[in-house]
C-alpha positions in Angstrom: -4.5 -102.4 -32.8 -1.6 -103.4 -35.1 0.2 -100.1 -34.4 -0.4 -100.5 -30.7 1.0 -104.0 -30.7 4.0 -102.8 -32.6 4.6 -100.0 -30.2 4.4 -102.4 -27.2 6.8 -104.8 -28.9 9.3 -102.0 -29.4 9.0 -100.9 -25.8 9.5 -104.5 -24.6 12.6 -104.9 -26.8 14.0 -101.5 -25.5 13.4 -102.6 -21.9 15.2 -105.9 -22.4 18.5 -105.5 -20.6 20.2 -108.1 -18.4 21.8 -107.0 -15.1 25.2 -108.3 -14.3 25.5 -110.8 -11.4 28.3 -108.7 -9.9 26.2 -105.6 -9.8 23.4 -107.5 -8.0 25.8 -109.1 -5.6 27.5 -105.7 -4.6 24.1 -104.0 -4.0 22.5 -106.8 -2.0 25.6 -107.5 0.1 25.7 -103.9 1.2 22.3 -104.3 2.9 23.6 -107.4 4.7 26.5 -105.4 6.1 24.0 -103.0 7.7 21.6 -105.8 8.8 22.6 -109.4 8.3 18.9 -110.4 8.7 17.5 -108.1 6.0 16.3 -111.0 3.9 15.9 -113.6 6.6 12.5 -115.5 6.5 11.4 -113.2 3.6 9.7 -114.0 0.4 11.6 -112.4 -2.5 9.8 -111.7 -5.7 11.7 -110.9 -9.0 8.7 -110.1 -11.2 10.4 -108.8 -14.3 12.9 -111.6 -14.7 13.1 -114.5 -17.2 14.3 -117.3 -14.9 16.2 -118.8 -17.7 18.3 -115.7 -18.2 18.0 -113.6 -15.0 21.0 -113.0 -12.8 18.6 -111.9 -10.1 17.2 -115.5 -10.0 20.8 -116.9 -10.2 21.9 -114.7 -7.2 19.0 -115.4 -4.9 18.8 -119.1 -5.6 22.5 -119.7 -5.1 22.4 -117.6 -1.8 19.0 -119.0 -0.7 20.3 -120.6 2.4 22.9 -118.0 3.4 20.3 -115.2 3.2 17.8 -117.4 5.1 15.1 -116.9 2.5 11.6 -118.3 3.0 10.7 -118.4 -0.7 11.9 -117.1 -4.0 9.4 -116.3 -6.7 10.4 -115.3 -10.3 8.2 -114.5 -13.2 9.0 -113.7 -16.8 7.3 -111.7 -19.6 6.1 -113.3 -22.8 7.7 -113.7 -25.2 11.0 -114.7 -23.8 13.6 -115.2 -26.5 15.0 -118.4 -24.8 12.3 -119.5 -22.3 12.0 -123.3 -22.3 14.5 -123.7 -25.2 17.6 -124.0 -23.1 18.6 -123.9 -19.4 21.5 -121.4 -19.8 20.9 -120.1 -16.3 21.5 -123.5 -14.8 25.2 -123.5 -15.8 27.0 -124.7 -18.9 26.3 -128.4 -18.5 25.0 -129.5 -21.9 23.5 -132.6 -20.3 20.7 -130.6 -18.7 17.8 -130.7 -21.1 14.5 -128.9 -21.2 11.5 -130.6 -19.8 9.5 -132.1 -22.7 6.0 -131.0 -23.4 6.3 -127.4 -22.2 5.4 -124.7 -24.6 8.3 -123.1 -26.5 7.4 -119.5 -25.9 5.5 -118.7 -22.7 5.7 -116.6 -19.6 6.9 -118.7 -16.7 6.9 -118.7 -12.9 9.5 -120.3 -10.7 8.7 -120.8 -7.0 11.6 -122.0 -4.9 10.8 -123.2 -1.4 13.8 -125.4 -0.8 17.4 -125.9 -2.1 19.9 -128.7 -1.6 22.2 -131.2 -3.1 20.1 -133.3 -5.6 22.8 -135.0 -7.7 24.8 -136.3 -4.7 28.0 -134.5 -5.6 28.3 -133.1 -2.1 27.7 -129.5 -3.2 24.7 -127.3 -4.0 24.7 -125.5 -7.3 22.3 -124.5 -10.1 22.3 -128.0 -11.5 20.6 -129.2 -8.3 17.9 -126.5 -8.8 17.4 -127.7 -12.4 17.0 -131.3 -11.2 14.5 -130.2 -8.5 12.5 -128.2 -11.0 12.4 -131.1 -13.5 10.7 -133.3 -10.9 8.9 -130.4 -9.2 10.3 -131.5 -5.9 9.2 -128.9 -3.3 9.6 -126.2 -6.0 7.4 -125.2 -8.9 8.1 -124.4 -12.5 5.0 -123.7 -14.5 3.7 -121.5 -17.3 1.7 -118.5 -16.4 -1.9 -118.2 -17.7 -1.2 -114.8 -19.2 1.9 -113.0 -20.6 3.6 -112.3 -17.3 2.9 -108.6 -17.3 3.5 -107.3 -13.7 0.1 -105.6 -13.8 -1.8 -108.9 -14.6 -4.0 -110.4 -11.8 -1.9 -113.5 -11.4 1.3 -111.5 -11.0 -0.4 -109.2 -8.6 -1.4 -112.2 -6.5 2.2 -113.3 -6.4 3.2 -109.8 -5.5 0.8 -109.9 -2.5 2.6 -113.0 -1.3 6.0 -111.4 -1.3 7.9 -109.3 1.3 10.7 -107.7 -0.9 10.8 -107.1 -4.6 14.2 -107.1 -6.3 14.5 -106.6 -10.0 15.3 -104.4 -13.0 11.8 -103.3 -14.1 10.9 -101.9 -17.6 12.1 -98.3 -17.6 9.2 -97.2 -19.9 6.7 -98.3 -17.3 8.6 -97.1 -14.2 6.0 -94.7 -12.9 3.3 -97.4 -13.0 5.6 -100.0 -11.6 6.7 -97.9 -8.6 3.1 -96.9 -7.9 2.1 -100.6 -7.7 4.9 -101.3 -5.1 3.6 -98.5 -2.9 0.0 -99.4 -3.4 0.8 -102.8 -2.1 3.1 -101.5 0.7 6.1 -103.6 -0.5 9.8 -103.3 0.3 12.0 -103.2 -2.8 15.4 -102.8 -4.3 15.1 -101.9 -8.0 17.0 -100.2 -10.8 15.9 -97.1 -12.6 17.2 -94.3 -14.8 18.8 -91.4 -12.9 16.4 -88.9 -14.5 13.4 -90.5 -12.8 14.5 -88.8 -9.5 12.9 -85.5 -10.6 9.6 -87.1 -11.9 6.7 -85.4 -10.2 5.4 -88.8 -9.1 8.7 -89.8 -7.6 10.3 -86.8 -5.9 7.7 -86.4 -3.2 8.5 -89.9 -2.1 12.2 -88.9 -1.8 11.4 -85.7 0.1 9.3 -87.7 2.6 11.9 -90.4 3.1 9.8 -93.1 1.6 12.2 -93.7 -1.3 16.0 -93.2 -1.4 19.1 -94.1 -3.4 20.7 -97.5 -3.0 24.3 -98.1 -2.2 25.9 -97.6 -5.6 27.5 -94.3 -6.3 25.5 -91.8 -8.4 28.6 -90.9 -10.4 28.8 -94.4 -11.8 26.7 -95.9 -14.7 25.5 -99.5 -14.9 26.7 -101.8 -17.7 23.9 -104.1 -18.8 24.4 -107.3 -20.8 22.9 -106.6 -24.2 20.6 -109.2 -25.8 22.3 -111.0 -28.6 19.9 -109.7 -31.2 19.9 -106.1 -30.1 20.3 -103.5 -32.9 23.6 -101.8 -31.9 23.4 -99.4 -34.9 20.6 -97.6 -33.1 22.8 -96.9 -30.1 25.3 -94.1 -29.7 28.9 -95.4 -29.5 29.3 -94.0 -26.0 26.5 -96.4 -24.9 28.3 -99.5 -26.1 31.1 -101.4 -24.3 32.6 -104.6 -25.5 34.6 -106.5 -22.9 36.1 -110.0 -23.7 33.7 -110.4 -26.6 30.6 -109.6 -24.5 28.6 -106.5 -25.5 27.4 -104.2 -22.7 25.1 -101.3 -22.9 26.0 -98.3 -20.7 23.1 -96.8 -18.9 22.8 -93.8 -16.6 21.0 -95.9 -14.0 21.0 -96.3 -10.2 19.5 -98.5 -7.6 16.6 -97.1 -5.5 15.0 -98.7 -2.4 13.1 -98.3 0.8 15.3 -100.8 2.6 17.7 -99.2 5.1 21.4 -99.4 4.6 24.5 -98.0 6.3 25.5 -95.5 3.6 22.3 -93.7 4.2 23.4 -92.8 7.7 26.9 -91.6 6.9 27.1 -87.8 7.3 29.2 -85.8 5.0 32.3 -84.1 6.3 31.9 -80.4 5.5 34.1 -77.3 5.6 32.9 -73.8 6.5 31.8 -71.4 3.7 35.0 -69.4 4.2 37.2 -72.5 4.0 35.4 -73.7 0.9 36.1 -70.4 -0.9 39.7 -70.5 0.2 40.7 -74.2 -0.1 38.2 -76.0 -2.2 39.7 -76.3 -5.7 36.2 -76.6 -7.3 35.3 -73.1 -5.9 38.5 -71.6 -7.4 37.9 -68.0 -8.4 34.8 -67.5 -6.2 34.8 -64.9 -3.5 31.2 -65.7 -2.4 28.4 -68.2 -3.0 26.0 -67.1 -5.7 22.3 -66.5 -4.9 19.6 -67.6 -7.3 17.8 -65.0 -9.3 14.5 -66.8 -8.8 14.7 -68.5 -5.4 15.8 -67.5 -2.0 18.7 -70.0 -1.8 22.4 -70.2 -2.6 23.9 -72.1 -5.4 26.2 -74.9 -4.3 27.6 -76.3 -7.6 29.4 -79.3 -6.0 28.3 -81.6 -3.2 31.7 -81.3 -1.5 31.3 -77.5 -1.4 28.2 -77.6 0.9 29.1 -75.2 3.7 28.9 -76.4 7.3 28.0 -73.0 8.7 25.1 -72.0 6.5 21.6 -72.6 7.9 19.5 -71.4 4.9 18.3 -73.2 1.8 20.9 -74.5 -0.6 20.6 -75.8 -4.2 22.8 -78.8 -4.7 23.4 -81.1 -7.7 21.0 -84.0 -8.3 24.0 -86.3 -7.7 23.7 -85.3 -4.0 20.9 -87.9 -3.7 23.2 -90.9 -3.0 25.0 -88.9 -0.3 21.9 -87.7 1.4 21.5 -88.6 5.0 18.2 -87.8 6.7 20.1 -87.4 9.9 22.1 -84.5 8.5 19.8 -82.7 6.0 16.2 -82.0 5.2 15.1 -82.1 1.5 12.9 -79.1 0.7 12.1 -79.7 -3.0 13.8 -79.9 -6.4 14.3 -77.4 -9.2 13.7 -78.6 -12.7 11.5 -78.0 -15.7 8.4 -79.4 -13.9 8.9 -77.6 -10.5 6.5 -74.7 -11.2 3.7 -77.2 -12.1 4.4 -79.9 -9.5 5.7 -78.2 -6.4 3.1 -77.4 -3.7 2.3 -73.7 -3.5 3.4 -73.4 0.1 6.9 -74.7 -0.9 7.2 -72.2 -3.8 6.1 -69.5 -1.4 8.6 -70.5 1.3 11.4 -70.4 -1.4 10.1 -67.0 -2.6 10.0 -68.3 -6.2 9.9 -65.6 -8.9 9.2 -66.7 -12.4 12.0 -65.9 -14.9 11.9 -66.4 -18.7 15.1 -68.4 -18.4 13.9 -70.9 -15.8 11.7 -72.9 -18.3 9.3 -74.2 -15.7 11.3 -73.7 -12.5 15.0 -74.4 -13.0 17.4 -72.4 -10.9 18.9 -69.3 -12.5 22.1 -67.6 -11.6 23.0 -64.2 -13.1 20.5 -64.8 -15.9 21.7 -68.3 -16.8 19.8 -71.5 -16.1 21.7 -74.2 -14.2 21.4 -77.9 -14.3 18.8 -79.6 -12.1 19.1 -78.9 -8.4 17.8 -80.3 -5.1 17.0 -77.7 -2.4 18.2 -78.8 1.1 18.7 -77.4 4.6 20.8 -78.6 7.5 18.7 -80.6 9.9 18.4 -79.0 13.3 19.8 -81.3 16.0 17.6 -81.7 19.0 19.3 -80.7 22.2 
């Protein structure tokens, strides 16, 4: 039991990263550009966010009226390093003090039903929310009965009340977290590691257009605000950025969602196969597109080298996922180390998969050499 608790504590610490306000703002605003009513009359649930520290809470509460929210629910996980010890989230005003009598370390829930000017200064800001919470006026701030685990009965009950979940969930529990969202038929905008795209539990959702990339470019990484007590010595130097005295942790992460957005319907501008071989600098030295040794498909090593005049199956980089438009392409499957075990047999048959010693479970192989992970796609036939 002691070892189990220690392992859980380490996982919780490794999962504790704070998303920047600017990253949340950029992502959410992109959905509004596509549909200004995306969040109107919706209950938003941030179920992995310490309200005292979370920029998710900060963003949605400050934009509550502009987004037209019906309600905002935020829950934290115990123990929170600062819960009920300071109201950092509510601005830098040192006159705002914690409510007396609340436990020092506990999981909390904030339920915001109404926002407005409480202090009479003619403007609405986080201090007004702090004042409303202190007197519990139309809003609720209360400790949870349990530890705030998203799998707990009380958090599941809050999930059932919500329309859209927006958060940065614990990466170590991503499979379980995502399954819960689909089990309860929820809309969501969440952050995950890029590698999760090829998970056997995740990729079928991408193939069937039940899950797709958010609006942030796959080529970019996310800089998370590091907790003050994080052990930087355990992190590689390439993962650490210090800007204006603030320590950030660089993570190969992306947003994923099942909310529609405009970028998802932007078709790629493509050249013919001949023009790519002649003019595309990334195809320099090539006289033809390679065919895989173990699949009936051609190798397209760069997304901008996808030929416009090829109707067969193509293997493209995983980074294609944020440029994928279901109006332009059909996703067949993915080629990685788990493909042989996870792909339906009819798909392997349609791709004429031939096992090779080099493919290590199903990776694509060109001239005897294994490539990086690939996604198999075909041009979608346009109905006439």
